[in-house]
BAFI-3210 file (N, C-alpha, C; in Angstrom, 3 decimals, decimal comma, padded with zeros to 6 digits):
// residues 163
n [1|2|3|4|5|6|7|8|9|10|11|12|13|14|15|16|17|18|19|20|21|22|23|24|25|26|27|28|29|30|31|32|33|34|35|36|37|38|39|40|41|42|43|44|45|46|47|48|49|50|51|52|53|54|55|56|57|58|59|60|61|62|63|64|65|66|67|68|69|70|71|72|73|74|75|76|77|78|79|80|81|82|83|84|85|86|87|88|89|90|91|92|93|94|95|96|97|98|99|100|101|102|103|104|105|106|107|108|109|110|111|112|113|114|115|116|117|118|119|120|121|122|123|124|125|126|127|128|129|130|131|132|133|134|135|136|137|138|139|140|141|142|143|144|145|146|147|148|149|150|151|152|153|154|155|156|157|158|159|160|161|162|163]
n.u [005,084|003,318|000,199|-001,461|000,614|003,404|006,978|009,363|012,163|015,058|014,891|017,639|018,587|018,262|018,904|017,644|015,132|012,283|012,996|014,577|012,860|010,802|012,657|012,992|009,984|009,241|011,050|010,056|007,399|008,028|009,301|007,836|005,588|006,930|007,386|005,456|004,444|004,758|003,615|001,109|001,437|003,015|001,313|-000,203|001,334|001,554|004,055|006,224|007,452|010,195|010,765|010,950|013,027|015,574|015,420|016,003|018,784|020,078|019,992|021,553|024,085|024,842|025,726|026,580|027,593|025,477|026,256|027,389|024,967|023,602|025,006|023,807|021,537|021,173|019,747|018,820|020,651|018,462|015,828|016,576|016,845|014,258|012,671|014,836|014,270|011,712|012,019|014,256|012,324|010,006|011,545|012,648|014,936|018,208|020,704|023,769|027,091|029,895|032,692|035,469|034,631|032,623|030,422|029,823|027,418|026,219|024,505|022,275|019,461|016,978|016,098|012,375|013,053|014,654|013,140|010,708|011,871|012,695|010,245|009,336|011,027|010,694|008,249|008,671|010,956|009,726|008,100|009,861|011,599|009,687|009,275|012,380|012,368|010,598|011,975|014,166|017,644|019,457|018,528|018,311|020,968|021,498|019,824|020,838|023,446|022,459|021,405|023,824|025,147|024,180|024,325|025,823|029,645|030,744|029,131|029,212|031,342|030,016|028,313|029,117|029,963|028,220|028,219]
n.v [007,172|004,721|004,980|003,084|002,070|001,969|003,817|001,522|000,079|-001,141|-004,877|-006,972|-008,450|-007,182|-008,130|-009,909|-011,839|-010,265|-007,415|-006,639|-006,322|-004,693|-002,205|-002,120|-001,399|000,608|002,989|002,887|003,904|006,209|007,749|008,123|009,339|012,088|013,032|013,367|015,352|017,582|017,232|018,347|021,092|020,938|019,722|021,719|023,385|021,366|020,053|017,323|015,040|014,093|016,653|018,102|016,638|017,551|019,957|020,746|019,256|020,977|023,087|023,091|021,969|024,534|025,628|023,329|020,802|018,449|016,314|015,834|016,157|014,289|011,738|012,349|012,443|009,530|008,926|008,111|009,959|010,556|010,476|012,800|014,959|014,781|016,430|018,718|019,923|021,029|022,035|024,223|025,556|027,063|028,500|028,203|027,034|027,515|027,003|027,286|027,639|025,607|027,124|026,026|024,471|024,617|023,325|021,307|021,671|024,007|024,291|025,863|027,794|030,064|032,830|032,583|029,988|029,432|030,502|028,363|026,052|026,696|026,621|024,600|023,158|023,737|023,063|020,186|020,556|020,620|018,696|016,565|017,921|018,115|015,478|014,752|016,513|014,715|012,543|012,751|013,856|011,929|009,451|010,128|010,876|008,008|007,299|008,723|007,559|004,734|005,385|006,252|003,804|002,717|004,176|003,555|002,903|004,427|006,457|007,814|009,829|011,822|012,457|013,630|016,483|017,568|018,555]
n.w [-031,314|-032,469|-033,641|-031,243|-030,228|-027,830|-027,998|-028,422|-027,281|-029,212|-029,368|-028,010|-029,482|-032,369|-034,605|-035,814|-038,013|-037,553|-036,115|-038,572|-040,435|-039,336|-039,207|-041,861|-042,608|-041,223|-042,017|-044,560|-044,797|-042,776|-044,565|-047,093|-045,380|-045,008|-047,455|-048,099|-047,177|-048,904|-050,837|-051,733|-052,359|-054,442|-056,328|-056,439|-058,323|-060,432|-060,489|-059,376|-057,450|-057,972|-059,146|-056,938|-055,974|-057,238|-057,425|-054,239|-054,354|-056,469|-055,349|-052,877|-054,164|-055,361|-059,086|-059,521|-061,492|-064,274|-064,937|-061,737|-060,469|-061,233|-060,114|-057,158|-057,657|-057,997|-060,549|-064,418|-066,749|-068,849|-067,539|-065,294|-067,437|-068,456|-066,179|-065,439|-067,760|-067,939|-065,424|-065,896|-068,346|-067,016|-065,450|-063,014|-063,149|-063,912|-066,586|-067,389|-069,434|-068,342|-067,178|-068,017|-070,056|-072,348|-073,307|-071,108|-068,329|-066,140|-063,010|-061,381|-059,350|-059,691|-058,730|-058,391|-058,061|-055,901|-054,042|-054,181|-053,679|-050,892|-049,776|-049,766|-048,772|-046,021|-045,768|-045,030|-043,138|-040,845|-040,524|-040,104|-037,795|-035,450|-035,456|-034,470|-032,301|-030,563|-030,438|-029,684|-029,201|-028,589|-029,757|-032,662|-033,113|-033,284|-035,434|-037,688|-037,761|-038,605|-041,070|-042,526|-042,782|-044,546|-046,660|-049,930|-050,072|-052,425|-052,629|-050,396|-050,549|-052,296|-051,086|-048,994|-049,788|-049,720|-047,361]
ca.u [004,035|002,429|-000,931|-001,531|001,716|004,693|007,997|009,642|013,804|015,323|015,416|018,887|018,394|017,896|019,378|016,997|014,141|011,434|013,401|014,944|010,981|010,460|012,983|012,514|008,528|009,397|011,776|009,002|006,153|008,756|009,836|006,273|004,683|007,809|007,418|003,532|004,070|004,951|002,942|000,015|001,899|003,940|000,298|-000,880|002,491|001,876|005,144|006,393|008,413|010,961|010,775|011,492|014,377|015,991|015,247|016,507|019,831|020,132|020,016|022,394|025,309|024,964|027,034|027,415|027,669|024,876|027,218|027,284|023,873|023,081|025,155|023,810|020,624|020,878|018,742|019,943|020,729|017,363|015,222|016,823|017,087|013,165|013,027|015,756|013,805|010,595|012,609|014,416|011,077|009,547|011,963|013,158|016,426|019,244|022,219|025,174|027,539|030,950|034,264|036,753|033,963|031,528|029,475|029,200|026,257|026,473|023,012|021,749|018,410|016,428|015,087|011,638|013,548|015,294|011,799|009,871|013,228|012,867|009,404|009,434|011,687|009,951|007,044|009,807|011,679|009,091|007,957|011,161|011,874|009,282|010,058|013,598|012,509|009,763|012,863|015,517|019,195|020,308|017,674|018,835|022,457|021,291|019,301|021,726|024,684|022,397|021,340|024,857|026,019|022,715|024,721|027,381|030,942|031,055|028,197|029,616|031,958|028,832|027,137|030,366|030,637|027,026|028,231]
ca.v [006,491|004,158|004,615|003,202|001,431|003,242|003,927|000,253|-000,111|-002,444|-005,688|-006,933|-009,325|-006,119|-008,426|-010,886|-010,574|-009,829|-006,377|-005,953|-006,121|-003,329|-001,238|-001,500|-000,628|002,203|003,470|003,179|004,913|007,895|008,496|008,362|010,595|012,975|013,503|013,599|017,012|018,827|016,666|019,380|022,372|020,170|019,611|022,857|023,929|020,341|019,317|015,937|014,725|014,148|018,168|018,720|016,304|018,284|021,456|020,555|019,079|022,267|024,101|022,471|022,365|025,422|025,450|021,693|019,599|017,748|014,699|015,456|015,946|012,827|011,188|012,749|011,731|008,435|008,651|008,070|011,730|010,751|010,976|013,754|015,727|015,520|017,043|019,337|020,634|021,690|023,355|025,892|026,012|027,330|029,603|027,552|026,321|028,352|025,974|027,698|026,498|025,428|027,926|025,851|023,696|025,400|022,130|021,229|022,612|024,068|024,523|027,132|027,783|031,243|033,416|031,737|028,458|029,317|030,469|027,418|025,303|026,958|026,769|022,931|022,377|024,196|021,714|018,661|020,595|021,067|017,666|016,259|018,527|017,892|013,907|014,685|016,826|013,651|011,117|012,848|013,948|010,200|008,761|011,381|010,305|007,062|007,570|009,269|006,227|003,944|005,929|006,492|002,756|002,382|004,847|002,815|003,846|005,092|007,716|008,983|011,245|012,655|013,015|014,776|017,410|018,502|018,926]
ca.w [-030,657|-033,759|-032,918|-029,380|-029,686|-027,073|-028,527|-027,689|-027,520|-030,451|-028,765|-028,005|-030,733|-032,796|-035,926|-036,198|-039,008|-036,740|-036,459|-039,804|-041,158|-038,977|-039,529|-043,151|-042,455|-040,361|-042,957|-045,934|-044,218|-042,528|-045,592|-047,410|-044,567|-044,804|-048,579|-048,772|-046,533|-049,959|-052,376|-052,010|-052,796|-055,682|-057,504|-057,087|-059,228|-061,526|-060,569|-058,633|-055,999|-058,616|-059,190|-055,499|-055,417|-058,051|-057,101|-053,241|-054,588|-057,091|-053,868|-051,948|-054,447|-056,231|-060,128|-059,816|-063,180|-064,501|-063,806|-060,353|-059,636|-061,565|-058,807|-056,283|-057,479|-058,512|-061,196|-065,524|-067,395|-069,386|-066,497|-064,848|-068,490|-068,168|-065,575|-065,701|-068,696|-067,094|-064,492|-066,515|-068,669|-065,801|-064,889|-061,786|-062,573|-064,746|-067,019|-067,690|-069,377|-067,771|-067,158|-068,479|-071,359|-072,643|-073,542|-069,633|-068,055|-064,422|-062,751|-060,338|-058,819|-059,896|-057,772|-057,842|-057,810|-054,862|-053,076|-054,055|-052,614|-049,450|-049,229|-049,675|-047,308|-044,443|-045,308|-044,588|-041,852|-039,679|-039,849|-039,258|-036,703|-034,731|-035,585|-034,562|-030,858|-030,087|-030,874|-028,363|-029,151|-028,944|-031,329|-033,745|-033,538|-033,541|-036,863|-038,583|-037,917|-039,249|-042,806|-042,872|-043,284|-045,863|-047,996|-050,481|-049,873|-053,350|-052,306|-049,211|-051,451|-052,845|-049,178|-048,151|-051,159|-049,688|-046,048]
c.u [003,698|001,475|-001,222|-000,403|002,417|005,941|008,424|011,631|013,981|015,767|017,037|019,225|018,080|018,379|018,775|015,765|013,334|011,600|013,946|013,586|010,863|011,403|012,444|010,974|008,527|010,273|010,993|008,368|006,519|008,964|008,865|006,049|005,705|007,986|006,446|003,594|004,220|004,205|002,087|000,631|002,557|002,609|-000,308|-000,071|002,654|003,405|005,304|007,151|009,938|011,847|011,907|012,653|015,320|016,339|016,116|018,081|020,860|020,876|021,169|023,792|025,432|026,231|027,233|026,934|026,157|025,170|027,132|026,275|023,514|023,135|024,325|022,104|019,608|019,782|019,688|019,483|019,067|016,247|015,180|016,407|015,404|012,719|013,268|015,104|013,105|010,878|012,955|013,315|010,247|009,965|012,726|014,286|017,308|020,335|022,632|026,110|028,712|032,301|034,749|035,586|032,630|030,409|029,063|027,859|026,384|024,545|022,848|019,961|018,360|016,339|013,701|012,164|014,014|013,455|011,162|010,620|012,679|011,354|009,077|010,071|011,255|008,886|007,327|010,073|010,737|008,398|009,222|012,011|011,204|009,569|010,968|013,107|011,447|010,742|013,717|016,927|020,010|020,005|018,282|019,854|022,262|021,086|020,361|023,063|024,050|022,158|022,910|025,561|025,206|023,623|026,119|028,528|031,109|030,431|028,594|030,569|030,664|028,168|027,996|030,125|029,033|027,121|029,147]
c.v [006,324|003,956|004,172|002,520|002,899|003,204|002,339|000,661|-000,936|-003,500|-006,144|-007,958|-008,438|-006,652|-009,694|-010,404|-010,124|-008,021|-005,537|-005,941|-005,070|-002,339|-000,834|-000,921|000,455|002,924|003,868|004,167|005,993|008,259|009,106|009,461|011,863|013,261|013,903|015,094|018,111|018,396|018,066|020,319|022,300|020,283|020,569|023,400|022,504|019,718|017,856|016,038|014,504|015,497|018,932|018,364|017,363|019,756|021,666|020,078|020,275|023,291|024,293|022,392|023,391|025,314|024,015|021,254|019,049|016,109|014,757|015,309|014,669|011,898|011,419|012,174|010,709|008,305|008,638|009,681|011,799|011,495|012,306|014,986|016,063|016,770|018,562|020,927|021,551|022,771|024,453|026,356|027,026|028,419|029,658|027,445|027,196|027,725|026,932|027,142|026,860|026,335|027,354|024,889|024,182|024,340|021,635|022,380|022,608|024,682|025,289|027,244|029,383|031,774|032,950|030,367|028,277|029,460|029,293|026,287|025,712|026,953|025,162|022,242|022,843|023,268|020,527|019,626|020,368|020,020|016,844|016,858|018,356|016,329|013,541|015,372|015,390|012,633|011,584|013,039|012,419|009,582|009,091|010,776|009,120|006,708|007,571|008,105|005,277|004,031|005,834|005,374|002,339|002,922|003,971|003,679|004,640|006,669|008,362|009,879|012,361|013,412|013,947|015,353|018,105|019,064|020,193]
c.w [-032,133|-033,287|-031,324|-029,001|-028,804|-027,823|-027,777|-028,401|-028,433|-028,984|-028,849|-029,173|-031,657|-034,479|-036,831|-037,338|-038,571|-037,033|-037,465|-040,746|-040,458|-038,782|-040,943|-043,192|-041,909|-041,677|-044,080|-045,279|-043,386|-043,579|-046,703|-046,492|-044,828|-046,195|-048,681|-047,935|-047,715|-050,982|-052,266|-052,935|-054,631|-056,371|-057,401|-058,382|-060,806|-061,487|-059,490|-057,857|-056,858|-058,911|-058,099|-055,496|-056,454|-057,942|-055,540|-053,489|-055,253|-056,008|-053,114|-052,747|-055,658|-057,173|-060,324|-061,339|-063,443|-063,968|-063,251|-060,250|-060,024|-060,586|-057,666|-056,173|-057,650|-059,387|-062,646|-066,143|-068,112|-068,757|-065,904|-066,151|-068,654|-067,309|-065,029|-066,980|-068,658|-066,276|-064,718|-067,702|-067,698|-065,363|-063,600|-061,594|-063,990|-065,338|-067,522|-068,034|-068,666|-068,126|-068,094|-070,001|-070,830|-072,630|-072,101|-068,752|-066,336|-064,126|-061,397|-059,957|-059,176|-058,759|-057,217|-057,791|-056,363|-053,284|-052,914|-053,177|-051,252|-049,340|-048,969|-048,545|-045,906|-044,461|-044,516|-043,142|-040,396|-039,521|-039,472|-038,244|-035,481|-034,451|-034,120|-032,361|-029,994|-029,941|-029,523|-029,539|-029,868|-029,969|-032,877|-034,379|-033,810|-035,133|-037,737|-038,702|-038,517|-041,063|-043,345|-043,091|-043,995|-046,886|-048,661|-050,249|-051,226|-053,798|-051,673|-049,850|-052,017|-051,796|-048,962|-048,584|-050,544|-048,278|-045,482]
res [m|l|g|n|m|p|h|t|a|a|s|a|l|f|l|r|e|a|e|l|r|r|g|i|e|l|l|a|f|g|h|a|a|l|l|r|a|g|d|a|r|l|a|e|l|g|l|g|r|a|h|a|r|a|l|y|f|i|a|r|a|p|d|a|t|v|t|h|l|l|g|l|l|g|v|t|k|q|s|f|g|r|v|l|n|e|l|v|a|r|g|l|v|e|s|r|p|g|p|r|d|r|r|e|r|r|l|r|l|t|e|p|g|r|a|l|e|t|e|l|f|e|l|i|r|a|r|l|a|s|a|y|a|a|a|g|q|g|a|v|g|g|f|w|a|v|l|e|e|l|v|p|p|e|q|k|r|l|l|a|s|l|e]
***
């Protein structure tokens, strides 16, 4: 329910501008609300959302290369480098050389990094689980289907690497 408005089914004319705009707005507001769940904890630590995203994907793909993580995060090497350097300096992430190529860097969360990532995930998980429960199984499946169609084909391979 949005404010006093009940959930409404999508119009049979769901490709009209009004319905597409509503989808964009709901996606933007929902995404922002979901991420705000961890903002206070991140602020306490002097970290931001970029740090949380990096921790999440490093947790999901332990020992991934920096190149692989750049693809998952969709960021430049320079912007990821700043975030990664801070996470390493704080002892939340460790960087190891690759097994065959010593220049390659493999990333993994340290124990404190795992604890922080778990804490942040739980804050977001609770909010998302509540929304899933309110919407119901069928709606969740439909939501996933729409989101999967938004993922560009070249990134679907990266997404599949997390499953």
